[in-house]
Every structure is written in structure tokens, then in C-alpha cells.
C-alpha positions in Angstrom: 36.2 12.9 -15.5 34.5 13.0 -18.7 33.5 16.4 -20.2 32.1 15.4 -23.5 28.5 15.3 -22.0 28.9 19.1 -20.6 28.7 22.3 -22.1 31.8 24.3 -22.2 30.5 27.8 -20.9 33.7 29.9 -20.3 37.1 30.5 -21.0 38.9 32.6 -18.2 42.4 34.0 -18.2 44.0 32.9 -14.9 46.5 34.8 -12.8 48.4 34.4 -9.8 48.9 37.5 -7.6 52.4 37.7 -5.9 54.9 40.3 -5.2 58.4 40.2 -7.0 61.3 39.9 -4.7 63.6 43.0 -4.5 66.6 42.9 -6.7 69.4 44.8 -4.8 73.1 44.4 -5.4 76.1 45.8 -3.9 76.0 48.7 -6.4 72.4 49.2 -6.4 70.9 52.9 -5.6 67.0 51.8 -5.7 64.6 49.1 -4.9 62.5 47.8 -7.8 59.8 45.3 -8.2 56.7 44.4 -10.2 53.5 44.9 -8.6 52.2 41.2 -9.3 52.7 38.3 -11.6 49.9 37.2 -14.1 49.4 33.8 -15.8 48.1 34.0 -19.4 47.6 32.1 -22.4 50.3 32.3 -25.0 49.9 35.2 -27.3 47.8 37.5 -24.5 48.0 41.2 -24.6 48.1 42.8 -21.3 46.0 45.7 -21.0 44.9 48.5 -18.3 42.8 45.8 -16.5 45.6 43.1 -15.8 49.0 44.7 -16.6 51.4 44.4 -13.7 53.6 47.6 -13.2 57.5 48.0 -12.7 58.1 50.1 -10.0 61.4 52.1 -9.4 61.4 53.5 -6.1 62.5 57.2 -5.4 65.7 57.7 -4.1 68.1 60.3 -2.6 70.6 59.8 -5.6 67.9 61.0 -8.1 68.7 64.8 -7.7 69.8 65.0 -11.6 68.4 64.1 -14.7 68.9 60.4 -15.6 68.2 57.6 -18.0 68.0 53.8 -17.9 66.9 51.0 -20.1 63.9 48.7 -19.7 64.0 45.4 -21.7 61.6 42.4 -22.2 62.2 38.7 -22.2 59.4 36.4 -23.9 57.4 39.3 -24.4 56.9 42.5 -26.7 55.7 46.0 -26.2 52.2 46.6 -27.5 51.2 49.4 -29.5 50.0 51.1 -26.3 53.6 52.3 -26.5 54.4 54.4 -29.7 57.7 55.1 -30.6 57.9 57.8 -27.7 55.8 59.5 -25.3 55.3 60.6 -21.7 54.4 58.0 -18.7 53.9 61.2 -16.6 55.0 64.7 -16.4 59.0 64.7 -16.4 59.1 60.9 -17.2 59.5 60.1 -21.0 60.2 57.0 -22.8 61.7 56.1 -26.1 60.9 52.7 -27.9 63.9 51.4 -29.6 62.7 48.2 -30.4 59.9 45.5 -29.6 61.6 44.6 -26.6 63.7 47.7 -25.6 62.9 51.1 -24.2 64.9 54.0 -22.7 63.3 56.0 -20.0 64.3 59.7 -19.5 63.6 61.4 -16.2 63.5 65.2 -16.0 64.0 65.8 -12.2 62.8 69.4 -12.6 59.2 68.3 -13.5 59.2 64.9 -11.6 60.3 64.3 -8.0 62.2 61.2 -8.2 63.6 61.5 -4.6 60.2 61.0 -3.2 58.2 59.5 -5.8 58.3 56.1 -7.5 58.3 55.8 -11.4 55.6 53.6 -12.5 56.0 51.6 -15.9 52.9 49.8 -16.9 53.8 46.4 -18.6 51.6 46.8 -21.9 53.1 43.6 -23.5 52.1 40.9 -25.5 53.3 37.5 -24.1 54.6 35.5 -26.8 56.0 32.1 -25.9 55.2 29.5 -23.2 56.9 29.9 -19.8 58.2 32.8 -18.0 58.3 36.5 -19.1 60.8 38.8 -17.6 61.2 42.7 -17.7 64.8 43.7 -17.0 66.5 47.3 -16.1 69.9 48.0 -17.5 71.0 50.9 -15.3 73.4 52.6 -17.8 75.1 55.4 -15.8 72.1 56.1 -13.9 71.5 55.3 -10.1 68.6 52.7 -10.8 69.5 49.4 -10.0 69.7 46.7 -12.8 67.9 43.6 -12.4 65.3 41.2 -14.0 61.8 40.8 -12.6 59.2 37.9 -13.4 55.8 39.4 -14.4 54.1 36.7 -16.3 53.9 32.9 -16.9 52.4 31.9 -20.4 50.9 28.6 -21.3 48.9 26.7 -24.2 45.9 26.1 -22.2 43.2 28.0 -20.3 41.1 27.6 -17.0 37.9 26.2 -18.7 34.2 26.1 -16.9 32.0 23.5 -17.9 28.2 23.1 -17.1 25.2 21.3 -18.6 22.8 24.1 -18.8 19.0 23.2 -17.0 16.1 24.0 -18.9 13.0 25.8 -17.4 14.3 25.1 -13.9 11.5 25.1 -11.4 11.2 27.5 -8.2 14.1 27.0 -5.9 15.4 24.3 -8.0 19.2 23.1 -8.7 21.6 23.7 -11.8 23.9 21.2 -12.8 27.5 20.7 -11.5 30.2 23.2 -12.5 33.6 22.2 -13.4 36.4 24.5 -13.2 39.6 22.8 -15.3 42.8 24.3 -14.8 45.3 22.6 -17.5 48.2 25.2 -16.8 51.1 23.2 -15.6 51.9 25.6 -12.9 51.4 26.2 -9.2 48.7 28.4 -7.7 49.7 30.9 -5.0 47.8 30.6 -1.7 44.9 33.2 -1.2 44.1 33.1 -4.7 40.1 33.4 -5.3 37.5 32.1 -7.8 34.3 33.8 -7.3 31.1 32.9 -9.0 28.6 36.0 -8.8 24.9 35.1 -9.7 22.9 37.7 -11.5 19.5 38.7 -12.3 18.4 38.4 -8.5 19.5 34.7 -8.0 20.9 33.4 -4.7 22.6 30.4 -3.7 20.3 28.4 -1.2 23.0 26.6 0.5 26.8 26.0 0.1 27.4 23.3 -2.6 29.5 20.1 -2.5 32.9 20.8 -3.5 35.4 17.9 -5.0 38.9 18.7 -6.1 41.6 16.8 -8.0 45.1 17.1 -9.3 47.3 20.1 -7.7 44.0 21.3 -6.2 43.3 18.4 -4.0 42.8 19.3 -0.2 43.9 22.7 -1.1 40.8 24.9 -1.3 37.4 25.9 0.7 34.2 27.4 -0.5 32.2 29.9 1.3 29.6 32.6 0.7 30.9 35.9 -0.7 28.5 38.1 0.7 25.4 38.2 3.3 22.8 37.7 0.6 24.4 34.5 -0.7 24.4 35.8 -4.6 28.1 34.7 -4.6 30.5 31.9 -4.0 34.2 32.2 -3.3 36.5 29.3 -3.7 39.8 30.3 -1.9 43.1 28.4 -2.4 44.3 27.9 1.1 47.8 26.6 0.4 50.1 26.9 -2.5 49.5 24.3 -4.9 52.2 22.2 -6.6 52.7 22.4 -10.5 50.5 20.4 -12.8 46.9 20.5 -13.7 43.7 20.0 -11.4 40.1 20.7 -11.3 37.5 22.0 -8.9 33.8 20.4 -9.3 30.6 21.9 -7.6 27.6 19.9 -7.3 24.1 20.0 -5.2 24.1 23.5 -6.2 20.4 24.8 -5.1 19.2 28.3 -6.0 17.0 30.6 -4.2 14.9 32.3 -6.5 12.6 34.5 -4.3 13.9 37.6 -6.0 14.7 36.2 -9.6 12.3 36.7 -12.5 11.8 34.2 -15.3 14.9 34.1 -17.6 18.5 33.1 -18.3 20.3 32.2 -15.1 23.6 33.9 -15.5 26.6 34.5 -13.3 30.1 36.2 -13.6 33.4 34.3 -12.9 36.3 36.3 -11.7 39.9 35.1 -10.6 41.3 37.5 -8.0 44.8 37.4 -9.9 42.8 38.6 -13.1 40.6 37.4 -15.7 37.0 37.1 -16.0 34.1 35.6 -18.0 30.2 35.3 -18.0 28.6 31.9 -17.3 25.1 30.7 -18.4 23.4 27.9 -16.2 20.2 27.6 -18.4 16.7 29.1 -17.7 14.4 29.7 -15.0 10.7 29.2 -15.9 10.1 30.5 -19.4 12.6 32.1 -21.5 13.0 36.0 -20.8 9.8 37.8 -21.3 9.5 41.3 -22.3 7.8 43.4 -19.2 4.3 44.8 -19.7 2.5 47.4 -18.1 1.3 46.5 -14.4 -2.4 47.3 -13.9 -4.4 47.7 -10.8 -8.0 45.9 -10.4 -10.6 48.2 -10.4 -11.4 47.7 -6.6 -9.7 46.7 -3.6 -11.6 44.1 -1.7 -11.9 43.3 2.1 -11.7 40.0 3.8 -12.0 40.3 7.7 -9.2 42.3 8.7 -7.2 42.2 5.4 -7.3 44.4 2.3 -6.6 42.4 -1.0 -5.0 44.4 -3.6 -4.7 42.6 -6.9 -4.2 43.2 -10.7 -2.3 42.1 -13.6 1.2 41.9 -15.2 4.0 39.7 -16.8 4.0 36.1 -15.7 7.2 35.1 -14.0 8.1 38.8 -12.9 9.1 39.8 -9.4 6.7 42.6 -8.5 7.1 44.8 -5.2 4.2 46.4 -3.5 4.7 49.7 -1.6 2.3 51.9 0.3 3.5 55.4 1.1 7.0 54.6 0.0 7.3 51.6 2.2 7.7 48.2 1.1 5.0 46.0 2.1 5.6 42.9 0.2 7.0 41.2 -3.2 5.8 38.1 -5.1 6.1 36.4 -8.6 3.2 37.2 -11.2 1.5 33.7 -11.6 1.4 32.0 -14.9 -2.0 33.7 -15.8 -0.5 37.2 -15.4 -2.2 37.7 -12.1 -1.0 39.1 -8.8 -2.5 39.6 -5.5 -1.3 41.1 -2.2 -3.2 40.6 1.1 -2.3 43.5 3.6 -3.5 45.0 6.9 -6.9 46.4 6.2 -5.9 49.6 8.4 -2.7 50.1 6.3 -5.1 51.6 3.5 -8.6 52.1 4.9 -8.1 54.7 7.8 -9.8 57.7 6.3 -6.5 58.8 4.6 -5.4 59.0 1.0 -2.6 56.4 0.6 -0.3 55.9 -2.7 -0.1 52.3 -3.6 2.6 51.3 -5.9 3.3 48.4 -7.9 6.6 47.8 -9.6 9.1 44.9 -11.3 12.2 44.4 -9.5 15.5 44.3 -11.1 17.3 41.7 -9.4 20.9 43.0 -10.7 20.5 46.6 -9.9 18.1 46.2 -7.2 15.8 49.2 -8.6 12.2 49.0 -9.7 10.8 49.6 -13.0 7.5 49.9 -14.9 6.1 51.8 -11.8 2.3 52.0 -11.4 0.8 54.2 -8.7 -2.6 54.3 -7.3 -4.2 57.0 -5.0 -6.4 55.4 -2.6 -8.7 56.8 0.0 -10.2 53.9 1.6 -13.7 52.4 1.0 -15.8 55.3 -0.2 -19.0 53.4 0.8 -19.9 50.7 3.3 -23.2 48.7 2.5 -25.3 46.7 4.6 -28.3 44.4 3.2 -31.0 43.3 5.4 -33.5 40.6 3.9 -37.0 40.4 5.5 -37.4 36.7 7.4 -33.7 36.1 7.2 -31.2 36.0 10.1 -28.4 38.3 10.0 -27.3 40.7 7.1 -24.6 41.3 4.6 -21.8 43.7 5.1 -19.9 44.6 2.1 -21.3 41.3 0.4 -20.0 39.3 3.6 -22.8 37.2 5.3 -23.0 38.0 9.1 -25.5 35.8 11.3 -27.4 37.0 14.1 -30.5 35.9 16.1 -34.0 37.2 15.1 -35.0 38.2 11.5 -36.4 41.5 10.3 -40.2 41.7 9.4 -42.7 44.2 8.1 -45.4 45.2 10.6 -49.0 45.9 10.1 -48.5 49.4 9.1 -45.9 48.4 6.5 -42.8 49.4 8.4 -39.5 47.5 8.5 -38.9 46.2 12.0 -35.4 45.1 12.7 -33.9 43.3 16.0 -31.8 45.9 18.0 -28.8 44.0 18.4 -28.8 43.2 14.5 -28.9 46.7 13.5 -26.1 47.9 16.0 -23.8 45.0 15.5 -24.2 46.0 11.4 -23.5 49.7 12.1 -20.2 48.5 14.0 -21.6 48.8 17.5 -20.6 46.0 19.8 -23.2 44.8 22.3 -21.3 46.2 25.1 -22.5 49.6 23.6 -26.2 48.6 24.0 -27.8 49.4 27.2 -31.5 47.9 27.9 -33.4 48.9 31.0 -36.2 46.0 31.4 -37.8 48.1 34.2 -38.3 51.3 32.2 -38.1 50.1 28.6 -35.5 52.6 27.9 -32.7 51.8 25.2 -29.2 53.6 25.0 -27.0 52.9 22.1 -23.4 54.2 22.2 -21.9 55.6 18.9 -18.8 57.5 17.9 -20.8 60.4 17.4 -23.0 60.2 20.4 -25.6 58.4 22.2 -29.0 57.3 20.9 -32.0 57.2 23.3 -35.3 55.4 22.6 -38.0 53.6 24.6 -40.1 50.6 23.9 -43.5 52.0 23.1 -42.2 55.4 22.3 -42.5 57.3 19.3 -39.3 59.6 19.5 -35.6 59.2 19.2 -33.1 61.5 20.7 -29.9 61.4 18.9 -26.6 63.5 18.3 -28.8 64.6 15.0 -31.7 66.0 17.2 -35.0 64.6 18.1 -36.6 62.3 15.5 -40.3 61.4 15.5 -40.9 57.8 14.6 -43.7 56.3 12.5 -44.1 53.6 14.7 -42.7 52.7 18.3 -40.1 50.1 19.3 -41.7 46.8 20.4 -40.7 43.4 21.9 -41.4 40.5 19.9 -40.2 37.0 20.5 -38.3 38.3 23.6 -36.3 40.6 21.5 -36.3 44.5 21.2 -37.3 45.3 17.5 -36.9 49.1 16.3 -38.0 50.7 13.3 -35.3 50.5 10.9 -35.7 53.8 8.9 -36.1 55.9 11.9 -33.0 54.6 13.8 -31.1 55.0 10.6 -32.1 58.7 10.2 -30.9 59.0 13.9 -27.6 57.3 13.1 -27.2 60.3 10.5 -28.0 58.1 7.3 -30.5 59.9 5.0 -33.3 58.3 3.0 -31.3 58.8 -0.2 -29.0 56.2 1.2 -31.6 53.6 1.8 -33.0 51.2 -1.0 -35.8 48.8 -0.8 -36.2 46.0 -3.3 -39.8 44.8 -3.2 -38.9 41.8 -5.6 -36.3 40.2 -3.2 -37.5 42.0 0.2 -34.3 43.5 0.9 -33.2 46.9 2.4 -29.8 48.2 1.4 -28.3 50.7 3.3 -25.2 52.7 2.1 -23.1 54.7 4.6 
């Protein structure tokens, strides 16, 4: 496999998790072990994050103060251990040399019968090969023995990837190669995890090919339900030698990711980690700017359109009254628009509408902008003389019959055109052909009038008409101003434009 065309993106210290065998001989009084074995590069210092521990189990023979020696082979104590100190209350150490120390136990302070003595192996692994920690019991009841805790080599696990530039929505990244040049075996159950950051997820499992010691020894699966991580598991112990794991056909899900770097964390279950960068999504990282709402919310049929501006490529989350409604990406022009159920914001109540950017790592919202909204403050209907239908909030609605101006200069409008424009359905309009009586059912109560009559009875009281309702072209026409007043709309909310011959009604 050729790696000269790929970018080297990470070096990860590797390790193999295992438990050391007990060392118990005929004269032993304790069971001792190391918690795990690690695999590191020569010269690596083991710290709190990856150092195994030497464990000396409690024993019934530990009823008097005692001392024993701990020594190292192919490793040296680091400066974490000074010349002398205390591991815990009642357990002290004295460092004799860079490879030897004495452990003194005061049983009046430390319960060595029931509690285990733990000695962290804060060491530097100096050469290649295996590193051991040993116990010289001296005159104590602690068992002597040697325990392997590390394997050192001159190579590392390296990860190769050629970063993509400006990856498109739901695009793919280039192959990932995990190259292991340690000439040692890998324990069954060892896991390599690639955890995407920034809201990215894997769209599907990639194709995996292995070579060398990893051949037919691994499986790949998602590490969590949201598919943000891949876990490669060694399914059976490998032989010694080198090997590689190659992932191809790596497709990403970007619905929760903003424009910017495509990054991931790589971890080895036995210790070791590093950050990977697989390229960029869209433009490079953009500084988030203030989110703004447009001046008004528009209505289209049964939908309310909420829109505004923000930073292009950012994921924006819309909430109404603390409930998430939807999320989307701000477009290339810095515009965003949500279409929601009209009744969710226009029901006569005051609602808190919030827009905020989404942080894919923390899953938190930031740059939060809020809008207090009480629905449409005014509805408008426009009637045009000689034109079919009307305009409701700038949307044209077609009906039969056209408004006209009678001989007395009064605007007459088809009964059904008026009623429909006020939100009254045809089923709520009753016409008695024999008596000429008309009944209009409204939420506030019924309105009564009669063809040829000069009054209207309404929930607002009786209203005198300037001209009567009439029949024209087989349609019932009513005087517009009179029925508007009966509907509770005052003259102040009625505008007449002589130039365009239109009547605009606000309510």
C-alpha cells in the first residue's frame, strides 16, 4: 500500500489491555498483579492517564509493620516520584535509585489485612521490548515475583488520510488507514474508536479491508445510536507482526453540522488517543454573527413563514414556546426560512419564537435571538369595483359576481363574496327565496337582513342601511358599509381609493 499520496494525520500511542497472571509460589503470602499491560513507543513516560498499577492484595499476615522492595526492568521511575513520599496514609516509599524503591507500611494507619496496596507505575519505558516490575519481599509476607506491564517499540500506530476540501452536503471523505508497525500481537477485544465532532455523523458503515496481523481479525460497527462514532474491534488475538486497517466509502451525514473543519477523536481502548482532521465542509470556519428576524411573519394558506438572516452554513434551530420545531442550514446568502403550522403562532396568544445556532459538539444552542409574537395584528380584505373576488392579506381569492357602485354612489357587494372574505362559509349563509330574508351566522351571533329592507339586525344592535339589499344578475347584493358595521367594523377601518376604485377593510 502506498502512503506517499496521503497526509499523515495522527500518531497514536497504542496499548493492549490484559490482566497479569498471579505470581504465587510455595512461600507466598499475597497475590500480586498489574492492572494492565500497555504498548508504547520507546522513551514514553507513563502518567496518570495510562500508567498501570502494581496491586498487592490484603493479607491476614499483614498485622505488623512491614517493608518490601519494588524494582524495574527496562524502565525507570519518573520525577512523579521524589526521593520519598506517601502513596496513601500509612504507605510510604523511599526511592533508592532510578529503578528501585522501598515500600514501608504502617498497619496502625493502613489496613493491610483488608485493603490492597496500589503502586502506580509512573515510569519511563527506556528500551525496546518488554518492561517488568518486580517485588523483593525482604522479610515481609509480600510474595516476590515479576510482572510484565509494558511492551516498547520504535514505531507507532499511524493514521493516514488525504483531507477533502469544501466537501458538499452529505458528502464523503477519503480513505482512512490505520497503520500498525509494532512487531507485537494485539489482544482480543481491543477497540479503536473514531468519534466525529462538530455535529457530523456517519451515514452508513464504511467498507473495511485489513492486512498483516489484522487480516480476518476485526469488525466495524457504530459506537452509538446517533452514528457519530465508529468502533473497530479486534475479534480474536492477532499474531505478532505489523498490519493495517483501511476504511473506504466513508459517507457523512451533515444535517447537524455547520460549515468548517471535519474533525474526529481517535482512541485506543488500551490507551492512547489523538485528534484527526479529515478536511473541510463547505467554506472554512466562519465566525457566527447575530441572528435577526425579518420584520414580519407571512402567511401562506395554513402555514406561517418565519424568516431572517444569519451566518451562512450554520445550523439554525427554531423553537416556539421552548419546543423545538425544526432545524436547517443558513443558505449561501445568509438567509433562513421556516414554514410552520399557522395555528402554532396565530391563535390569539402571545408566543416566544426563538432562533439559535446549534453546537454539534456540546449539543447546546448559542447566539440565541427571541421574538415575542401575538399573531396577526390586523387582517385586511381588498375589494375592487368590477373585479371578481377579493384580496385577503395580499392573497387573491376568486368568487362569482363583482362589486359595483349603485346610482346613489353606494358600494354593493355579492353576499357570498363578503361573507367568505370574513371567514364565513357558504353553509353559514341562509337565503329564504320566498320571504327574501337573509341570515348570516357569525362567531359573535347572527346577522339578519331582507332584500328591499333598510335595516340590519346584528349582535351590535339594529343598523339603518343607506340603501337596501337587492337582487342583480340572480345574485343577492348587500350594501358593503352597512354589513361591515353590522359585523363590528367601524368606518375608521374602511378605506376607499378613488384612483384604483378599491375598498380596503382592516379588522
